N, C-alpha and C positions, 0 to 999 in steps of 0.2 A: 391451577397451574403454578408450579413453584417459581420463586423469584429467579433461580438460576436458569430454568427452562425458558421463562419469559425473556430474560436477558439475551439468551442465545437466539431465540426466535427474532427478537427485535434487531439484533446485530445482523442476522441473516437477511432480514428484509431491507435494512439500510444498505448492506453490501450489494444486494441485487439491484437496488435502484441506482447506484452510482457506478463504480467501475468493476463490479462483479468479482471481487476477491473471494476465492473459494477456499483458501487455505488460511486457517486461523489457529490460535493457541490461547490457552488460559494464563500463560506466564510469558514474559518477554523472552525471546530467544536471541535477540541482538542486544547485548548488554555492554558492549565495549565501543560504541559508536563515537565518532569525532565530528566536529562541525564542518562537514565537507563543503558547504556552501557559504561559509563565513559566519559571522556572529548574528547577522540580521539580513533579511532579503524580502523582496516582494515576489509573489508568483502570480501570474495570470494563467488561469486554467481554462482551456478550450475543450469542450466535451460535447457528447451527443451529436456526432457527425452524421449528416444525411446529405447525400449527393456531394460529398467532399466539402461540405460546409459545416462549421460548428453552429449548433443552434443554442448552445449554452456557453457563457463566458462569465467569469468572475475573478476577483483578485483577493488575495490575502497577504498579510505580513506575518513573518515568522521570526522569532528570536531564539538564540541558543540559550537555554536555561536548565540547570540541573541535569546536564548530560543528554538533552533532547531539544529538538525544535518545538517551540510552543507557539500556537497561533496568538498573535497580539491583536490582530483585527482581521475582519473578513467574515464570510458567511458561516453560520453555525454548521452547515453541512460539510464544510471543508474539514480535513483532519485537524483535530484539536492539538495533537502532538504527534511527532514522528521522529524516527532516526533512520539513517541510511548508511550503507557500507558497500564498498565495491564487491561485485560478484565475479565478473569476468569481462574483459574487453571494455565495451562502452556501457555495460549493464551494472545497475546498482540494485541491491535488495533493500526495500523500504519496509519498515515496521511502523504501523500506526495503531492507535488504540481508540476504543470507544470513549464516550464521555466519562464513564466511570473508571477507566484505566484498568478494567478487569478482563477485557477481551482484546486480543492483538490480531490485526489483519496484516496480510503480506502482499506486497506489490513489487513490480519491477519498474525501474526507471531506466530508460534507454536513451543515452545522450545521442541526439541526432547531429547537432552542431553545438559549439559552446553556448550554454545558456538555454538550450531548447531540449526538452525531454519528452519522450513518449512514455506514458504511464499506464500500466495495465495490471490487472490482478494476477497473482500466482494462482493458477487454475489446476486443480487435481486431475482434470480430464486430459491434460497434456502428458501425464505419465502413462506408461503402458499399464495394462490391466493388473499384471502380477505385482508391480511396484505399488500401484494404487491400493490394491487389497492389503499388501503387507503394511503400508503406512496408515491408510485410512480405515481399514477393516471393511467388513460387510455391513452396510447400513443404508438406510433410505434417505438420509439427509444429503443435501447438495453441498455440504461443507465438510472439508477434511480437517479434523482437529489433530494437529501435530503436537508432539510433546518434546522432541529433541531438536537441536540445531541441525544435526545430520539429516533428519527427516525433512526439515525445512529446506535445506540446501538441495536435496535430491529433487524436491518438487519445484523449486525455483529454477534449477538447471533444465528441467523438463519443459517448463514454460518458456524459458529463454530460447530454447531450440525450435520453438513453433512460431508461426506468424501471430502477432498480437491480435487479440479480440477486444472489442469495446474499449479501445485506447483513448486516452485524453492526451492533449498536448499541454505541457507546462512550460511557460517562458519565465525564466528566473531573472530578476532585475536586482542588481546590487543596491543596497541601501545603507548609507552611513549610519552608524549607531547614534542614537539620540544623545544629546548633551545633558 
């Protein structure tokens, strides 16, 4: 198995285990992000809901560095780095990357109240069949590899229009910068 194929399979497996992001790219499609949540913050992530109760919770600290948020502490399974930008209304488009920084995954963050966000993967199945075929092509993979920002926005808007699946809840706490 080639290194590229292995990397894609690994990312697919990790994505399926966590928030099920199904739309990915091999290059960053959000390149002009700003620090929307400040220079540094903590996030408590509640996930794996069963009977309206989270069975998983953990916390991480992120700092804005070199045009992206970078995990300063927290679990290795949390996004190591990410950026976000407004999409529409209370929705934000989030781009995270794998450990190598060579595969980019896409999520929606929906602000429920200030500091509390519902986070769920951009899912190709939310687009109609014609759009899905035009952007993702005919393939057997559960991952849609997008190559342009317009393709990404089309898929993100389709997901935003549907009820969230496999959502996590993120509670963002401000944290003063270290001295």
